C-alpha positions in Angstrom: -33.4 -43.1 104.6 -35.2 -39.9 103.7 -32.3 -37.9 105.1 -29.8 -39.9 102.9 -32.0 -39.5 99.9 -32.2 -35.7 100.5 -28.4 -35.5 100.7 -28.0 -37.4 97.5 -30.5 -35.1 95.7 -28.6 -32.1 97.0 -25.3 -33.5 95.8 -26.8 -34.2 92.4 -28.1 -30.7 92.1 -24.7 -29.2 93.0 -23.0 -31.5 90.5 -25.4 -30.3 87.8 -24.9 -26.7 88.8 -21.1 -27.1 88.6 -21.3 -28.8 85.3 -23.5 -26.0 83.9 -21.0 -23.4 85.2 -18.1 -25.2 83.6 -20.1 -25.5 80.3 -20.8 -21.8 80.5 -17.2 -21.0 81.0 -16.2 -23.2 78.0 -18.8 -21.4 75.9 -17.7 -18.0 77.1 -14.1 -18.9 76.4 -15.0 -20.0 72.9 -16.9 -16.8 72.3 -13.9 -14.7 73.3 -11.9 -15.8 70.2 -11.0 -12.6 68.4 -9.8 -11.7 65.0 -6.5 -10.5 66.4 -6.0 -13.9 68.0 -6.5 -15.6 64.7 -3.9 -13.3 63.1 -1.3 -13.8 65.8 -1.8 -17.6 65.8 -1.3 -17.7 62.0 2.5 -17.7 62.4 5.2 -15.4 60.9 4.3 -16.2 57.3 0.6 -15.6 57.9 1.2 -12.3 59.7 3.4 -11.1 56.8 0.8 -12.0 54.2 -2.0 -10.4 56.2 0.1 -7.3 56.8 0.6 -7.0 53.0 -3.2 -7.5 52.5 -3.9 -4.8 55.0 -1.6 -2.4 53.2 -3.4 -3.2 49.9 -6.8 -2.6 51.5 -5.5 0.8 52.8 -4.3 1.7 49.3 -7.6 0.6 47.8 -9.6 2.7 50.2 -7.4 5.8 49.6 -7.8 5.5 45.9 -11.5 4.9 46.1 -12.4 7.9 48.3 -10.0 10.2 46.4 -11.5 9.2 43.0 -15.0 9.5 44.3 -14.3 13.0 45.4 -12.7 13.9 42.1 -15.5 12.3 40.0 -18.2 14.1 42.1 -16.5 17.4 41.4 -16.1 16.6 37.7 -19.7 15.6 37.3 -21.1 19.0 38.3 -22.5 20.8 35.3 -24.5 24.0 35.4 -27.8 23.5 33.6 -27.4 27.0 32.0 -23.8 26.4 30.9 -24.5 25.5 27.3 -27.1 28.2 27.0 -24.6 30.8 28.1 -22.0 29.3 25.6 -24.6 29.6 22.9 -25.3 33.2 23.7 -21.6 34.1 23.6 -20.9 32.2 20.4 -23.9 33.6 18.6 -22.9 37.1 19.6 -19.3 36.5 18.4 -17.9 36.9 22.0 -15.4 34.0 21.8 -13.3 35.4 24.6 -16.3 35.5 26.9 -17.1 31.9 26.1 -13.5 30.9 26.9 -13.5 32.8 30.2 -16.8 31.1 31.1 -15.3 27.7 30.5 -12.3 28.5 32.5 -14.4 29.4 35.5 -15.8 25.8 35.9 -12.7 23.6 35.6 -14.8 20.5 34.8 -14.3 18.0 32.0 -17.3 19.3 30.1 -16.1 22.9 30.4 -12.6 21.8 29.2 -14.1 20.1 26.1 -16.2 23.1 25.2 -13.3 25.4 25.7 -11.2 23.3 23.3 -14.0 23.5 20.8 -14.5 27.3 21.2 -10.8 27.9 20.7 -11.1 26.1 17.3 -14.1 28.1 16.0 -13.4 29.4 12.5 -11.7 26.2 11.5 -13.3 23.3 9.6 -15.9 21.4 11.6 -13.8 18.2 11.3 -10.9 19.9 13.0 -13.1 21.1 15.8 -14.5 17.6 16.3 -11.0 16.1 16.3 -9.8 18.6 18.9 -12.8 17.8 21.1 -12.2 14.1 20.8 -8.5 14.5 21.8 -9.4 16.7 24.7 -12.1 14.1 25.8 -9.4 11.3 25.8 -7.3 13.4 28.1 -10.2 14.1 30.4 -11.1 10.4 30.6 -7.5 9.5 31.4 -7.6 12.0 34.3 -10.8 10.5 35.6 -9.4 7.0 35.4 -6.3 7.9 37.3 -5.2 5.0 39.6 -8.5 3.1 38.9 -6.5 0.4 37.3 -4.7 -0.1 40.6 -8.0 -1.0 42.2 -8.5 -3.7 39.5 -5.0 -5.0 40.2 -5.7 -5.2 43.9 -9.0 -6.9 43.3 -7.3 -9.7 41.3 -4.0 -10.0 43.3 -5.5 -10.0 46.8 -7.2 -13.4 46.6 -4.2 -14.9 45.0 -2.0 -13.6 47.8 -4.5 -15.1 50.2 -4.3 -18.5 48.4 -0.5 -18.3 48.6 -0.9 -18.1 52.4 -3.2 -21.1 52.2 -0.5 -23.1 50.4 2.1 -22.0 52.9 -0.2 -23.0 55.8 -0.8 -26.5 54.3 2.9 -27.0 53.7 3.5 -26.1 57.4 0.7 -28.5 58.4 2.1 -31.4 56.4 5.6 -30.6 57.6 4.5 -30.9 61.2 2.7 -34.1 60.4 5.9 -35.5 58.8 8.0 -34.4 61.7 5.7 -35.9 64.3 7.2 -39.4 63.8 3.9 -41.0 63.0 2.1 -39.3 65.9 -0.3 -36.7 64.7 -1.4 -34.1 67.2 -4.0 -31.4 66.5 -1.9 -28.8 68.4 1.0 -29.3 66.1 -1.2 -28.7 63.1 -2.9 -25.6 64.5 -0.4 -23.0 63.2 -0.5 -24.3 59.6 -4.3 -24.4 59.6 -4.6 -20.9 61.1 -2.2 -19.6 58.4 -4.2 -21.3 55.7 -7.6 -20.1 56.8 -6.9 -16.6 58.0 -4.9 -15.6 54.9 -7.6 -17.0 52.6 -10.3 -15.0 54.4 -8.2 -11.9 54.4 -7.4 -12.2 50.7 -11.0 -12.7 49.8 -12.2 -9.7 51.9 -9.7 -7.3 50.4 -10.3 -8.7 46.8 -14.1 -8.3 47.1 -13.9 -4.8 48.6 -11.5 -3.7 45.9 -13.7 -5.3 43.2 -16.8 -3.5 44.4 -15.0 -0.2 44.7 -13.5 -0.6 41.1 -16.9 -1.3 39.5 -18.6 1.6 41.4 -15.9 4.0 40.1 -16.3 2.6 36.5 -20.1 3.3 36.7 -19.5 6.8 38.0 -16.9 7.6 35.3 -19.2 6.3 32.6 -21.8 8.7 33.7 -19.4 11.6 33.5 -18.2 10.5 30.0 -21.8 10.4 28.9 -22.3 14.0 30.0 -19.2 15.0 28.1 -20.4 13.3 24.9 -23.8 14.8 25.2 -22.5 18.3 25.7 -19.9 17.9 22.9 -22.7 16.8 20.5 -24.8 19.8 21.6 -21.9 22.1 20.9 -21.3 20.7 17.4 -24.9 20.9 16.6 -24.9 24.5 17.7 -22.1 25.3 15.3 -24.1 23.7 12.5 -27.1 25.8 13.1 -27.8 28.5 10.5 -26.7 32.0 11.6 
């Protein structure tokens, strides 16, 4: 009896060991599910929509990094710039002030150059010229930024379009099943619905954050432009 009991215990232990190994295999198989598998299982419609969203994400990243580089260059202002302009203007060296502005090629320098070129005319004309030049500089800074806003709004809607397409496919498969609903027949539609929604939200959120970050950076440059323009106009109003 003891021998039989020993064999039964050994068999139970081997059965538990095999069950544990099978469970581990199942868990490992579940963990191997990759993003590429989700995309490939989303069907033709899902892959087309995700491909479009990836293109939109690429465009958004290109615009963001290009604008960040341009805004960073535009925001550089020499602390002694206005002091040098003041020295040139007070000494009557207008050409020297213009050449100094042309050396920097920044929005602030372009505004001041426009004002310097109008010295001798009424102050209202100088102020108007600076305002018009400022509008042009802001337009240059905001180049393609509106595209980011469009992507931020359109990407989630495109993702939701994939959701609708996926649900249509799922219900179509249910209707075509002749009353027999199988999970496998619904998988493609569900994959399409879920993956496109997630992809659309990811692209939309990334574009939205990038857009707002650029807006903040541009506002800081505009503030510098306004501050230096006011400083220049005040300098012209100072008594000789």
